[in-house]
N, C-alpha and C positions, 0 to 999 in steps of 0.2 A: 702847363710844362709844371710838373713837380720840383719844389724847390729841396734841396739837400743841404744838411750841414756841417760843417767845416770838417766834423770827425766821418764822413762819408768820403770827402774829397781825400782826406788823409789815408785811407784804405787802398785808394791806388797806387799802384806802384809805376807811375811814367817814367819812360827814360830815355835818352838818346841813344842809338844803336847806329852802328856803318854797318850797311848794304856792303856782304863780302861776295854773293853770287845771287844771279838772278836767273830762274827758267821759267819758259810757257808750261804749263801744266796739261797734258795730252789729253783731250777730250774735254778739255773746258774754253770758251772763249774770254771769260775773265780771271781767270786766277792764274797768280805767278807762284810759284815755291823761292824764297826768299832765306839766303842764309844770312844771318846777322850777328854783328859782333856786340858786347855789354862791357868789354872792356874785359872781363876777366870769364869770360862764359860767352860760347857761342849756341846759337837757338836755329831753330828752321821755325818759318811761317808760312804760311799761303796767306795770300791778299789779292783781294777782287780788282786789283788795279790794271790789268791788262789791257784795258780798252783805251788805258790813256797813256801808260806808259811803256815802254820797250824793255827788256831786259837789260840791254846794253847801256842805257840811258841810267838805269839803276846804281851799277856796281861804284861803289866808293862813296856813294850820298849818305850824309847823315838825319836821318830822320826819327819822329818821335814814335813809340813802341808803348804798350801797356802791356807791362812784363809780368802781372799776378793775376790774369786772364787764366781759367782752368783751361789744361790743354784740350783739345780736340780734334778728331779725325773729320779730316776734308780728302777728299778723292784718295783716300788710303793713308796719307799722311798727317803725321802728330803734327798740329800747328801749336807753337809752345808761346802765345801772345798774338797781339794784332798790331798792326803800324796804323797810325792816327793820322788823319786824312779830312780835309775842308771840301765840301759838296754843296752847290748849289742846285740840284737835280739836271744839271745839264754838262756839267763842268767839275773835276777833280782835283785836287792839290795836295799835295803833300807836304806835312809840318814840317821844315828845316831852319835850323838855328840862323841867325844873321851873324855869326861869330864863331871860330873855331873854339869849340869844345867839348872833352874826351869822351869817347864812348862810355855809357854807363851812369853819365850826368844825370841825376834826378831830377824831374822838375818838380820846381815847388811855385 
């Protein structure tokens, strides 16, 4: 694994977001289309987590998002960030705070 400097980490804008809505993506077994709130802004994200989470389980959940990732079209939808999760190859877990923190809070 390549080591990075603190300046590389500081370039990442990792924020806490609240999932406002979630829906399955027609034609994909892996993707969910999420609408999230960063507090003062809303974004649409595509997340490959459908095998581990149902849309109903996600609404209202607060998770971490990489907010300054370049937008990318996935299944015709512009994804405006990336939800962060942990994976051991078999299981996947979203990263959630252990205290109530406002949407938009920046990871440090």
